N, C-alpha and C positions, 0 to 999 in steps of 0.2 A: 529471724526477727528478735529472738531472745538475746542473741549476741549483740545486736545493735543497741537494744535497750540497755543491757547491762554495761556495755563499754562506754556508752554516751551519757548515761544517767549520772547527775551530780551526786546522787545518793551513794554511788560506788566510786567516789573520786579519790580514794586512797590506794597507794601501792598494795597494801595488804589485800584489799578487795579484788584487785586485778589478779593477784597471785592465787587467791582462793578460787576465783572463777575459772582461771586457767587449769588449776588442779582438778576441779570438778569436771570441766569439759574433757580433759585428757582421760581421766578414769572412766567416764561414761563412754567415750569414743571406743576405747579398747576393751570395754567390758564384754562385748559380744564377739570378740575376735580371739585368736590364739596368741595374741601378743600381751605379755605381762607389762604393765605400766608401773614404773617406780618413780615417785615424785619426792624430791627433797628441796626444802627451802630453808633460808636463814631462820633461826629461832626468834631473833629480835628484829623484827621488821620495823623500821622507823615510821612514824605516822606522817608519811610524805604524801602530799596531795599531787595528783597527776591530772592533766587536762584530758578531756574526752578524746581529743585527737591522738594524744600520745598513747592512751590505753587502747584505743581502737587499732592503731597501727601495730602496736606490739602484739596484741591478741590475734589479729588477722594473720600476722607472720607465723606465730606459733601454731595457729590452726592449720595453715597451709602446710607447714612442715610435718605436723602430726598426720594430716590426711595423706600426704605423700608416703609417709612411713606405712600407714595402714594399707594403702593401695599397691605400693611398688616394692617395698623393701624385703619382703619375705622374712622379716625379723621375728624372733621369739620374745625379745625384750626391748623395751624403750626406757631410757632414763631421762628424766627432766630434772635439771638442777638449777635453782635460782639462788644467786648469791648477791649480797649487797656489800660493795666495797668502795671506799674512796668516792662517795657521791655518785655511784653508778650501779645500775641494776644489770646483772649479767644472767642470761638464760642460755643454758646449754641443753640441747636435745640430741641425744646419742642413741643409736640403735645398733643391734648386732646382725643386721641384714646383709644383703648382697653388696651393699655399697653403691656408689654412683660415680661414673667417670665424667670428666668435663665434656666429653663427646655426648653422653646421654643428657647432660644438662642443656647443651645447646639444642639438641633435637626435641626436648620435651616441652617446649613452649616458653612462655614468659613468666612462669611462676617465680623463678629465682630473681629475675630482674625486677619484678614487681615488689617482691619482698625487700630487696636491697633498697629500692627507691623509697618504700614506706619508712624503713628504719632511718635512712639518711635524711628524710624530710623532717625527722624529729631529732636531728643531730646525733644519731647513733651510728653504730657499726654493725654490719651484717657479714658473716663469713660462713662458708660451708667448707669443712675439712673432710677429706676422704683418706683415712688410714685403715684400709681393709673394710672398716665400717664407716658410717657417715655421722658427722657431728655438725649440727647447726649451732652457731653462736650469735646471739643477739646481745649487744651491749648498748645501754641507753643511759645518758646522764640524767640524774634526778634533779 
């Protein structure tokens, strides 16, 4: 319920607020696990307003990715990096776990497809890259 309130409330309508909430969520999620969470974001985040729909869709995709890492990756470390470039917010989530194959993605349900649809509905791009480890990339125009 806190997620819905935070991501939809007009009090938290800035990009900075979404990044801060995401950081807080990630650190708390991994606090009681054996996974070290490293969070990096741009120092000068522009005072950009974001709609509740955009904040919600971005956060729910990040949350799904982090929950999958927590449950399935067998990782020791996860890195979350937020960059703001050329009118776009890019979020990369990378772990050092066992990786995921496209076969596993097909068998594991609708998570990836739902994440992709969420991000595309706000005119963004969603990609999962597997180079020994797994990297999720979310890129959304501001």
